[in-house]
Structures are given as C-alpha cells and as structure tokens.
N, C-alpha and C positions, 0 to 999 in steps of 0.2 A: 137813080130813083125818080128823077123828075121827068118822066115821059108821059105824054098825054095819050089816052086811049081813044079809039074810034067810038067806043060806047062809054056811057057814064060809069066811072069807077065806083065800085061799091065801098061802103063805109065799114071799117072794122068795128066790132063790138068790144066794149071795155067793161069789165066787172071786177070788183074786189071780192075775192072768195076766201073762205076759211079752209086752209090747206091741211086737212086732217091726215093726209098720207105722209106728212113729215112731222116728227115730234122733236122739239127742241130739248136741250139738256135739262131744262127745269120742268119738263113734262107738259109744257104748253104747245099749242099748234100755231103756226104763223099765218098772217094774212098776206095774200099775194094779189097783185094786179094781173088779171088774165086778159090778154088781148087775143081776139080771134078774128082772123081774116082769111077767107077762102079755105075754111076748115082747118087752118093751121093755127095752133095756139102758142103763145109765148107768155111765160110767167115772169113777173118782176117782184123781187122781194121788197116789202115795205119796212121791214125791221120791227113790225108791230105784231103782237101775239096776245092770246089769253088762254087760260086753262079751260079744258072741256066742260067743267062744271058750270061755266058762265055762258055756254052756248046752247041754244035750243035749235036742234036740227030740223024741227018742223017747218021752219021758215027758210026762205032762200035769200032774203035780204038781210044783210048784216045789221041794218038799223032795227029790225024786229028780232033777229035771232040772238043778239047780245042781251042776255037776261037782265031784268031790272034789279036782280040781286047783286050785279056787278057794282061795286061801291061808286057813288058819286063823289067828286066830279069826274072820277076816272072814266065812267061810262060815256058821258057826254064828250069828254076830251078825246076818247078813242074814236068815237063816231065821227067827230069833226076832223080828226086826222085822216081817217079812212076816206071821208068825202073829198078831202083835199087831194089824196092820191088818185081817186077815181076821176075827179074833175080834170086834173092835169093831163092824164092820158086820153080822156074823152075829147078834150079840146084839141089835142094833137091829131086824133083820128078824124075829127070834124074838119080840121084845117086841110089835111091831105085829100079828103073826099071832095071838099069844095073846090080845091085846086085841080081836081080831076087828074091827079098824078097816079101812075101805076105804083102800087106800094103793097107791102105785106106787113105782117104783125111786127116784124123786127124794125121796119121803117117807122112804124108808129112809136115804138119805144125810143128810137133815136131822135125822132122829132120832139118828143116830150122833154127830153133832157138837153136839147140844144141851147136854150136860154140859160139854163143853170150851168152847163159846161162852159159857156162863154163867160159867164160872170165869175166862175171860180177858176177858169183856165187851168183846171187839173191841179190846183194847189191843195196841199195837205191840210193845213190848219183850219181854213174855212170849212172844209168838208167835215172835219172832226167836230167843229162848232155846230154844224147842222145836225149831226148825229146826236149830240148832247141836247140840243134844243128839242128835237123830236122825242127824246126819252123823257125830258121834263114835262112835255105837253101831256104825255099819257101816264105821268106819275111813276115812271121807272127811275126813282131817285137814286137808288143804290147803283144801278148800271151807269147812270149819268155821271156819278162821282168818280167811278173807275176811269171813264173816258176823259173826264176833266183832269184827273191826275196825270194821265198819259199826255194830254194836250199841253199842260203846263211844262212838263219835263221836256217834251219835244221842242217846244218854243224856246226854252232856255238853251237847250243843246244846239239848236239851229242858229240861234243868234250869237251865242257866246263860245260855242265849242266846235262848230263844224264849218259853216260857210260865212258866218257873220252876216246873215241875211234875215229878213223877216219871215221867210217861208221858203218851201221847196215844192217842186212838182212831184207827182207820183212817180214819174220816171226816174227821179233822183233817189228813190228809196232802193238803193242797191245793197249788195252784200257788204260792201265797204262801209256804207252808211250805217248799217245795222251793227257791224263789228265795232265801229267807233262809238256808236251810241251805247253799246254794252260797256265798253271801257270807261266812257264818261260817267255812266251810272255807278259802276263798280267802284270807281275812284271816290265817289261820294258815300260809299259804305252801304249801298243798297244790296239787300240780301237776295239770294237766288230765288226764293219764293216770290218776291216782289218783281224781280227781273222777268221771271216766267210769266207773271200776270201781265206786265207791261207789253212784252213782245207778243203774247197771245192776243192781246187787245189790238195792237198795231196790225197784226196779221189779219184779224177779223175786219178791221177797217179797210185794209187793202183789198181783201176779198170782195167786200161790198162795193168798193169803188170799181173793181173790175166788172162785177155783175151789172153795174149801171153804165158801163162804157166809158168811164172816166180814167181808167188805167188800163194798160195793155198787159195781157197775160204773159207775153213773151219776156217782159221785164221782171217777172215774179222772182223775188230774192229768197223766199223761204223753201225749205226742203219739202217735197211732196212724196218722195219715195226714196228707196235706198240708193238709187243711181244719182241722186242730187247731192253728192258728197261735198261738192264745192259751194253749196248754198248754206244759208243760215238755218241752224236747227234749234228750235225752241226746246226740244227734248233734252238738250245738254244740261239744262239747269237742274240742280239738286233740289227737288221739292218734297223730299221725304220729311215727314213730321218728326221733330225732335221729341223724345219721350218726355211727357209732362205729367205723368200720373204720380199720385202719392199713395202711400200704403193705407190700408184700412185703419191701422193704428194712428196714423197722422190725421185721418178724418175724425177719429174719436177725440183727438186732442182739440180739434176745432169745435166739436160738439160741446166739450166741457169748458171752452174758453169763455171767460166773463170779461167783457170790455171794460177798460178803466182808462181814465184820462188824468193828466197830471198838471194841467195848466194852473198857474198861480197869478195873483195880481188882479188888476182891474178886470171886471167882467168874467172872471175865471169860472164862476158857476155856470154862466151862459155858454161859454166856450166849451167847457167840459161836457155839458149836456148835449151840445151839437155833435161833439166828437164821439161820444158814447153811442149816440143814435146812428151815426154813420157806420161805426164799426159793427154794431149789431145788425144793421141792414146788410153789410157786406157778408157777414157770417151767415145770415139767413139765405141770401141769394146763392151762396156757394153750396150750402147743405141741401137746399131745395132742389137745385140742379142735380146734385149727386143722387138724390133719392127719387128723382122723377126722370129717369132715362137719359140723364145728361142734357136736359132741355137747355137750349142755348139762351143767351141773355135777351136777345130781341124778342123771342117768343115768350119768355118768362115775364118780361115787363108788360106785355100786352094781354096777359091772361085777365079775364073778367070773372066776376062772381058767377055769372050764368054758365061758365064753363065747368063748374063743379056741381055734381049731382049724385044722389044715392042710387046704387044699382039694386038689383033684385035681392042681393044678399045683405043689403044694408051698408055696404062699404061705400066710401066716397070715391067717386071716379072723376078724373080730370079728362076732358075731351077738348082737343084743340087741333088746329091745322098748322103745320110748320110752314112759315113764310118762305123759307129758302127753296123748298121742294114741292110744297103743296100737299105733302103727305099728311094723312089723318092719324091721330093718336087717341087711344082711350086707355088711360092708365089708372089702376087701382092705387090710391095713395096709401103708402105705408105710414105707420104711426108718427115717425119723425117729421115727415112732410106735412101730414095733417096738422100736427101741433104748430108748425111754422105758419100755416095758413090761418089757424085760429088766432094767432097773435095779432094778425092784421085786421081781423074782422071788425072790431069796434072802431078802429081808426080809419078804415078805407071803405067799409060797406055803406053805400048810399044808393042801393038798388042793384039789380042784377047786371046792369051795364057798367058799373064802376069797376075800376082796375083793382086787382087783388093787392098788389104790392105798393100802390100809390106813387110809383115813380112817374107815371104819366097821369095827366089830368085831362079828362074829356072836354072840359071847358076851355082849356088853354092849348092843348096839343091836338089840333084838328087835322092839319094837312100832313101828307107824307114828309114834307121838308121839315116841318116843326117837330114831328116825332123823331126824325132822323137826327136832327141837331140836338134834341134833348137827350137821346140815348147815347150819342157820341160823348157828350159832356159827362153823363152819369157813369158810363162804363169806365172811363178814365179814373174817376173818383173812386169807384168801387174797387178797381184793380189796385189802386194805390193803397187803399185800406186793407185789402187782402194781403198785399205784400207786407204791410206792417204787422198784421196778425201772424203771418207765417214766421217772421223774424222773432216776434215775441215768444212763439211756441217752439222755436228751434227747428222748424221745418226747412230743410235745405233747398227744396224746390220752390222757386218763386211762385206764389199762389196767384192765379187769375181765374176768371169765370170759366175759361176754357179748360183749365186743369181739372175742374169738377167733372167735365164731360169725359176726359181721358180716364180719370180715376174711377168713374162709374163702370166704364167698359173693362178696365183692368181688374177691378174688384170681382166682377162677375166671372171673368176668365179664371182668376185664381181660385174661385170657389167651384170651378169645374163646369160652369155653364158653357154649352156648345157655342161656338162662334156664330153659327147660323141664327141661334136664338138672340144673341147679343145684337146681331145685325138687325133683326126685326125690332128690338126695343129701341134702337137708335135711328131707325128709319133709313138705313143704308140700302142702296140698290143691290150691292154685292158684298160678299164676305171679304173680298179684297180691300174694299174701302174700310171695313171695320178693323181689319188687321193693322191698319195704320195707327189706330188708337191703342192697340194692345202693347204692353211692355214685353220684355224678354221672357217673362214667366209664361210668356206665351211662347131635365126640365121638360119638362113636358109642355108647359104653356108659358107665354110671355109673362103672365101675372106671377107665376111661381118663380120665375127667374129673379124677380125683384127681391124675393125673400132672402136670397143669398147675400144681400147687402146688410142685413141685420146682424 
C-alpha cells in the first residue's frame, strides 16, 4: 500500500449515508460509511439505523435529514455517533493523502481500524463491549441487554469452562468452541430458545468483526449452506413455541374473578389492600391484551390517553405503534376493553400525555433504561399475580401476559376467522408467524374479526 506516486495522490471522500436499499429485520434502514476513491466505492456497516418515518430524504446530510420528531436525546446521540464514524474514516483518508501513498477505498478502511485492531488484538470480549456501548449511546437498550447477556455467559465459559483465560481471539471461535459452549450452557438448564438467541447473537458479532477486518472469513465456524455439514448450525435448536393459549371459557372465568386477600395480623388491612390492587391490575392487563389484538405488555404500559379517540361512528379507537416492529395499529375498542380503560380514568388521567394504566410515570421514568428497568420489575410481579389467579380459578395453563396474546389468536381461529385476518390484527408479516400462536384447533374486516371474541 505504501508506494509514493509521481503525482500527488488524490484524497478519498468519506460520507455517512442512509442505506435505503437494505432493510433490517425490524423495518429500519442502516447507516453506512461510504468511502469513494477513483470512482470505486466501499461501504462499512456502522451498526446504527432508524425507521424511514424519521428520515427526510429532501436533505443529503444526515444532520438535517434526521427529523426533529426523532425523540431526544436519541436524535442527538445518533448524530454524535454518526459524526464519530465519519470523522474516523475521514481522518484515515486525510492521513493517506498527506503521506502521498498510493491507496484505494479499501486501504482507507484498513487504515481507519488499525489503531482499534491493535488495541483489541482481535479479542472477543472487548469487541462485544464496544458493540454494547454503541447501542447504549443510541438508546438501543433492548439490544444492548441481549449482547450483555451473551457477553457475561461467554466470559464465564471462557474463564471457568474452556481455556481458563480472560479472553480469546476471534480465530479461537471454532466449531469445537461452539460445541463446548453449547454443552456448557445446556448443562446449566438453558432452553433451546435461549440457546438459539445466544448463538445467533454470537454469529452476528462474528459477522460484524469479519466485515471490519478483525476476523478472517476462512475461520468462519457457522454453517452458511448445505455443504457446511461439519460446521455449527444454529437451526438445530428447537424454537417452536409451546402452546400457551387458554379456552374462551377460561377467559370468562378471569372476567368474573373477584380478587380477595386473606392477610391477618398487624397491618393486614393495608397489606390486603395492596394485594387486591395488584391482583386487579394483573386481571385488567390480561383481559385488555386479550381484547385488543394481543397487545404486548411493553406497548400496553406505554399507551397514553392521547392514543384514544372517537371515530366517525362514535366508537372509541386505540391508535398506537408497536415498538418491536414499528407497525401501526388502529383498533376499535370492544365494550370489555373500554370498560377497563374507564376504570383507570379517574386514577391516571392527568392530561393527554399521561399513561393510561399508570404503570409508568412520566416524571419518574424518562430514559429508555429507566423504562426498561421499571417494566422488567412490574412484568415479573404481574406474571406472579396471574399465576396465582390461574391457580385460584383452576386453570391448568400457567397464566402470563403472553398467554393473553396466544389466547386472542386461538379464540379467533376457533371462531372461524381466517388466519390472514388474524395475522393482520396481530401485526405479523406472514401467516406462518401467526400459525405459531394458534393451537391444534387450528370476516371481512379487521374490526369485525374482534367481534368473534365476545
């Protein structure tokens, strides 16, 4: 690379671009660093992305094109992160140009990561730490926690179960390493669904390291096609969803359930009041989810009063965006769901921006991390209360918030609603995804489909 030309070597141009020709699994588009030298382009993945609704394609600069509607501090954090990527590769391009070395766009990319490669020396755990830090910077808290779980389990395995070392190189991630990591995790009772998640996350980490030149593709231990039979296959794990739906009769039992507490002794009145309130909340969360398209717990807790409005027919409609997929929903509330909402109005309504169910507090839970921690605590409490309700009512299936989603889909299917319509009500991309939710018993409009629940 380091050859000097007779004429002044030109400088590569570096620009962060919104790569709309690629769509990620969540529906967002990624940001890429584009390096152009002598009309040859090279793209570097940043690991950062946003949904199209937050992008204004009238502008060419990401600083202007990222809409002001993108929530703060997320918008500022994202711009700062993108500026860091652009600066790193621009500095490398400037360095090669000043040195008057013959180079191309690939050389610029290699130059940019030299310092980082030297610092990390192709080690696994510091690289995962960097991925986690980048996710936290742009408030991708959910993804960062997935990578953090993987990182902790890898560190434990490497130190206590594999080589008794603090870390390993990317080159040490072999088929043997993966097989032994699987055995190590299985021995701890980790289920196939979690194993699949961990190995998919590890595979994504390795793929990114390869794209950045930190790992060699020739050492790749995962299967890529049918000829790679000797390599490690993530597809071998059983990730089918266990049937968790309850019958419509069991749902009616929950509807007629009246919470009762039996504490005695000191402060029993206070303790009983708290317990009854918790059981009532668990009941309402389950039934509201059942009657509102199987809305998941995270979305339910973040509904605000402004999301409820009357339509042209005088019916109350709920309009919200599903956080997991970005899908938009407009649902006519059935009478049971509307009744649940009205129970909370006097307790939680403090203007259109206040939360309907009062699980979150706008003054207390402001950052994604604060919201995540709050919901993690409360969902455990609600599922414990739902389990108690189910046992009291003699329902054999352990009740959870997720059972409500399965039960919604199964109830519609039993009522004869087409799978395609159920798929639309749940926001699934394909009927195959919906089929996972339907039990072995497995409309003209989405609105009419909900009437089958009554």
